[in-house]
N, C-alpha and C positions, 0 to 999 in steps of 0.2 A: 167558288173554289177557294178564294183567298179567305173568306169568312170561315170556311171549314178548317183550313190550315191554322188559322188563328186560334180557333176553339181547341184544336188538337194540342197546340203548343201550350195553351193556358191550362188544359187538363193535365198534360204531361208535367208542367211546372208545378202544378198543385200536388200531383202524386209524389214528385221528388221532394217537395217541401214537407209533405206528410211523412214520408219515409225518413227524412232527415230529423224531423221532430220526434218521430217514434224511436229512432236509434238513439237520439240525444236523451230522450226520456228513459230509455232502457239502460243506457250507459250511466245516467245519473242514479237510477234505482239500484243498479248493480254495485255502484260504488258507495251507496249510503245504506244498503240493507243486506243482511246476511242471507245466503242461500238457504233454501227450505230445510235441508237436513243437517245444518250445522249445529253443533253443541259446544258449549264451553264448560269444562269441568263436569261434563255429563248433563248439563242443563240445556234444554232446547232453546235456541235463540233465532231459529229460522224465521225470516221475514221481518225481523226487528232492526231498528237503527241501533247505533252504538249506545245512545242514551237510554233507549228502551231496554236494550239487552242488559246494560249495567243495572238498571232499576230492578229487573227481574232477578239478576244475580244477587243483588243486595237483600232480596226478600227470601232467598233460599236458606233453609236450615239443614244442617247435616244430620242424618239419622245415626251415622257412625255404626251402621250395621255392616258386618264383614261377612261376605259370602265366599265360599270355596266351591268352585264349579257350580254356581247357581244355588247352592244350599246355604242357609244361614248357619254360620259357624260361631259367631260371637256378636252380641249386641252391646254396643257401647252407649254412652250418654249423648243426647242431642246437643249440638253446638251450632253457633252461627257460622255461615260460610266465611265471613270476614272481609267481604268486599266493601269498599268505601268509595266516596266520590273521587278520591285520588287515583282510582284504578281505571278511570275513563280512558286515559292514554293507552293503557295496555289493551283495552277492549278495541279501541280504534286500530291498533296495530294488527290485531287478529282480523278485523274487518277488512283491512287492506290486503292482508295475506290471502284471504279466501276468495277474493274477487275473481270472477270468471267473465268472459265476454258475453256469454248467454247464461240464463238461469240453469242450474243443475240440481238434480236430486241426489247427487253423490253424498253419502254420509261422511262427515268429517267432524272429528272431535279435537278441540284445541284446549290446551291447559294454560291457565294463568295462576300465578301464585298471588293469592289475595294479600293486600297490604296489612291486614289486621287478622291474620289467621290465628286461631287458638292454638296454644301449645298442647292442648289436650290430645289432638290427633298426632302431633309430631312426637310427643313424648309418652304421655300416659297410656293412650290407646295402643301404642306400639308395644309398650311393656306388657300390657294386659294380653295382647295377642300372642306375644312370645311365651308368656307363662302358660297360656291355653294350649299352644302348639306343643310345648315341651311336656305338659301334663298328659296330653293325648298320646304322645309318642311312647310314654311308659306302658301304655296298654297295647301298643302295636308291635308288629314283628320287625326286628332289626335285620337289615340286609347283611349278608356275610360275604366278605371279599373272597375272591379266588386267591389261592396261595400255593406255592410249591413246597414240597416236603421230601426229605430224604428219610425213607423208612424201609426196613427189611433190605437194605443195601441198594435200593433203587430210588431215583428221583421221579416224582409224579406230581400232577397238579390237581388240587381239590377244586372243583368248579364253584363258581359263585352261586349264592342263593339270594333271590330277590326278597325284599321286605316291603312294608307299607308305611314306614315312618316318614313323617313330613320332613322335607328339606327346608328347614327354617330360613337359612340364608337366602335361598332362591325365592322363597315366598316373600321375604322382606324386600328383596330387590324389586319385585313387581309392586309391592306396597308403596315403596318410595316413588316409583314411576307414576303411580296414579293417586298419590296421596291428597291431591287437591280435588279429586272427583267427588260428586255428591254421593255416589254409591261406590263402595269398595268391593268390586267384584274381582276376586283373585282366582287364578288357576291353581289347581292342586299340583304341587311338585313333590316328588318322592326322592328320598335318598337312594342313590344308585350304587350298587356294589362294584368293586374293582373286578374287571373281567379277566378271564384266563388269557385273553389275547393282549392284555396291556403290557407296556414296556416294563412296569414294575415286576410283574410276575415272570416275564422273560429273564430279567436280571436275577431274580431269585433262583430260577432254574439253572442259570449259568454258574452262579456262585456255589450252589449245592452240588452240581456236577463236578466242579473243581475239587470241592471238599471230599466227595466220595472217592476220588482217585488218590487221595493222600494216605500215607502211612508213616509210622514213627518206629524207629528202632529204639526200644526202651531197654536200657541196660541196668540190671539190678545185680550188683556185685560182678561176678564173672559170667553171668547169663544174659542172653539177649532175647527180647520178645518183639516179634514183628506185629505191631498193633495197627491194623487197617481201619481207617475211619468208617468205611461202609459196614464193618463188622462190629466195631466197638461202640458206635453210636446207635442207640436204640431208635432215635429219630433226631432230626435236625431241621431247623428252619432258618431263613435269612430275613430278618425283620428290621426295617429302618436302618439298614447299613450294618447290622450286627448279627452274628450267629446266635441262635438259641439251641441248646442241646438237651436231650434226654439221655443221661449217661448211665442208666441202670445196667446195661451190659458191660460198660467199662468198669463200673464199680465192682461187679462180680469178678472181672478179670484181675483187678488189683487185689481183691480178697484172696483169690486163688494163688497169686504170687506170694502174698503174705503167708498163706498156709504152707507153701513149699519152701520158703527161704527165711522169713522173719524169725528172729530169735527171742524177741521181747516176750516175757511171760512164760517161756518154755522151760522144761526140765531137761538138763543136759546129762547124757550118759558119760561117766568119767571113770577111767581106769587109774587107780592110785599107784603110787610108787611101790607099794607092796604087792601089786598085781591084782588087787580086788576091784571089781567093777561096781560102782555105786551110782545112784541118781542124785543129782545136785540141782536144786531149784535156782533158776536164774535171778529171780527177784528183780532188782533194778538194772541188772546187766542185760544188754541186748538192744535191738532196734526193730522197728516195723515201719512199713509205709503208712503214712497218714493218707487215707483214701481221698480226702478233700484236696490235699496238696497235689497228690499224684494226678488226680483227675484234672485239676486246674492246669498243671504243667503240660499234660498230654493234649488236652483240648486247645490250649494256646498254640502248641506246635502244629496241630491240625489247621488252625486258623491262618497261621503265618507261613505254613509250608516248611517248617523246620524238620529235617529228616531224622534227627537222632537226639536222644536225651539220656542223661545219667540220673538215676533215681536218688543220688546222694543228697539232693536238695529237698527230697520229699519224705525223708525219714524222721522219726522222732524217738525219744526215749522217755523214761520216767525217773524220778529221784533227782539226784544232783545234776546229772548230765541229761538234760531234757532233749538234746539233739541226737541221742542214741549212741550206743557204744558197740564196738565190734563189727561195724559194717565192712571194714576193710579186711576182716579176718574170715577165712573160709575153712582153715585147717581145724582138725580135731572137733568137728561138729559145730564150729563157730567160736570155740574157746581159744584157738590158736595154740602156739607152742611156747608162749611166754606167759607164765602165771606163777602164783605162789600157792603152794599146797601146805596145809597145816593139819597135823594130826594131834588132836587134843589128848587122845588116849596115850599116844607115844610121846607127847610133849616134844614134837619134832616139826621143823619147818624145812621144806624143800624149795 
């Protein structure tokens, strides 16, 4: 019985020793070899030591082929990966980082910046890719942002339209992230339009709603015109913090006021001191609203919420007095009651 117990103990001790040796060997292997599905910069290094992995990395050449969603988009020139003997420390750091207690087939890709990487991929290839993307975008449909608009007296939102132009900035963000990989496999990123639910469009709606509710009391001589923004503005938008106007309707209104009240270029009906009624051409006498000035004044009032304006700053004349004459005069058809009357036939002045 003692002999059997001794044999059992010897066998047990041997098994323990074998397990310890096996675990020790496994631990040593795990700390000196990469797991099977590990890659560095896209190059498989599974099962290799740090030295062997570096040797393989130093032999790699970069095709510099750029793929978008798996399809070849641009073919660059081949260059060396740029690994040197001085990169062994970086490889060992990755080896230490990927260590697991037991072997694993989990795929892991690590990136190392080679010590002698070519500037071709950092600069030239990047510029070539940008030029290619921008050239392709010229052939593609541009996305259209949603926007608010005041039209026909109402504020509405024009919905966004999707396009298929490449988002160059986002594509390059991914390019920079994987720029050391042997293959440049990029995901397609498209420029996205501003949605109708965005804060920008909501702000536009608010600003245009405020604008639509404004009106200006526009005084021309002794007459007042109530000019409502939602009637006088053919359309309006709020873009980058500023209003943009289509003022065709307002221009028509200014011309209508001119036709009714302006005296510049008109012929006056005049009753002489002898009682005769004659037609006198105004020539340089008179005033008129300059539509560009009037529109600028009124739309500025709409923007700022100013409730009233006097047209005196929007008039003009011709000849010596370019600021207009007779604006303050409404009597006698615009001639007033203070004037000089000359009769050449009678050689008389009144």
